[in-house]
N, C-alpha and C positions, 0 to 999 in steps of 0.2 A: 606194278613193278617199277622200281627206280633204276634208271640206267646209270652205270658207274663210268667214271672216266670220260665225261662228255667233252673234254677238251677245256681249254682255258676260258674263264669267264671274261666278260667285257672289262671288268676291273683289272684283272690280271693282264689282259692284252694292253690296256692303257698304261699300266705300270711298266710293262716291258717296252712299250713304244717310247715313253718319256725317258726311261733309263738309257735306251739306245741313243736318243737325241742328246742327252748329257754327254755320253761317251763320244758321239760324233763331234760335238763342239770341242771337247777336251782334246781329241786326237788332232783336229785341225790346228789348234794352238800349239800343241806339242811338236808338230811338224816344223813350226817356225823357230823353235828354241835354238837349233844350231846356227841359223842365220842371225838370230838376235844376238847370240854370243859373239859372232864375228863383227856385227855392227858395233857392239859395245867396245870391243878391242880397237876397232878402227877409229871410233870417235875418241876414245881415251888417248890414243896416240897423237891426236891433234890438239889436245887440251894444252893451252898456255895462258898467259896473262892478257892476251889481246881480247878484244870484244868477240871476235869470231871464235877464239879458243874457249871463251866462256859459254858460247852457244853450243859448242860441241859437248862441253861438260854437262850442260842441262839436258841435252838430248841423250847422252849416255845414262844419266841418272833416271830419266824417264823410262828408258828401256829396262833398267834395273828394277824400277818400281813395278813394271808390268811382269817381269820375271818373278819377282817376289810375290806378287798377287797370285800368280799361277801356282807356285810352289806352296803357298799358304793354303790356297783352295784345295789342292790335292791332299795336303796333310789333314785338314778338317774333314774333307769328304771321306777319307779312309777311316777316320775315327767315328764319324757319324753313321757310316754305312760299311761296317767292317766285313760283312758277308754278302755284299750286294749281288755278287754273281753266283751265289749258292742257290740251289733249288729251294723255293719257298713253299711253305705250307700255310700261307696267310688266308684269313677269311677275306671275303670281298671287301669288307669295311677296312681291314688292315691294308689291302692292296690300294684302296682308295686313299687312305691316309699317307701311305708311303709315296704314292704318286704325287700327292700335293707337296710333300717335302722335296721330291725330286724336281718338281717344277721350279721351286725356289732355287735349287742348285743349278738348274739349267739357266735361269736368268743370271745368276752370278757368273757362270761360265761365259755366257754371251757378253756380259759386260767386260769381262777380262779379255775376250776375243776382240771386242771393239777397241779397247785400250791398246792392246798389243798391235793391232793393225795400224792404228793412228800413229803410235810412236815409231813403228818400223818404217812407215811411209815417210815420216819426218826425217828419220835417219837416212833413208835412201836419198831423199832430196838433198840433204846436207852433204852426203858423201859423193854425190854425182855432179854437184853444181860447180865443182872446182875447175 
């Protein structure tokens, strides 16, 4: 006799683990977006033709680049994984393939997180050194 509904396979568990890791990094970066917006505004208010003003401009542009990377990633992720949170009826091979795709997305999100933190720390330094 074959037992039904034995619970999730190791492939499904791995898929769910990687998916949660992607969401965790995403959520950490999203929490920074309001502060990033404030930093951009503060830096832009200090932009002028002096050397220091140009440094503020570069820092604001860096933050905008990080923001754009995050928004772009979310757009592509939503297109590539439109039903990511729906219940799946994948085979173990499909779970494995999807988990591999999610690993790539996780790395992209980690790269965006590093970029975001780097640029926000630079902005903090510039805005507090006055």
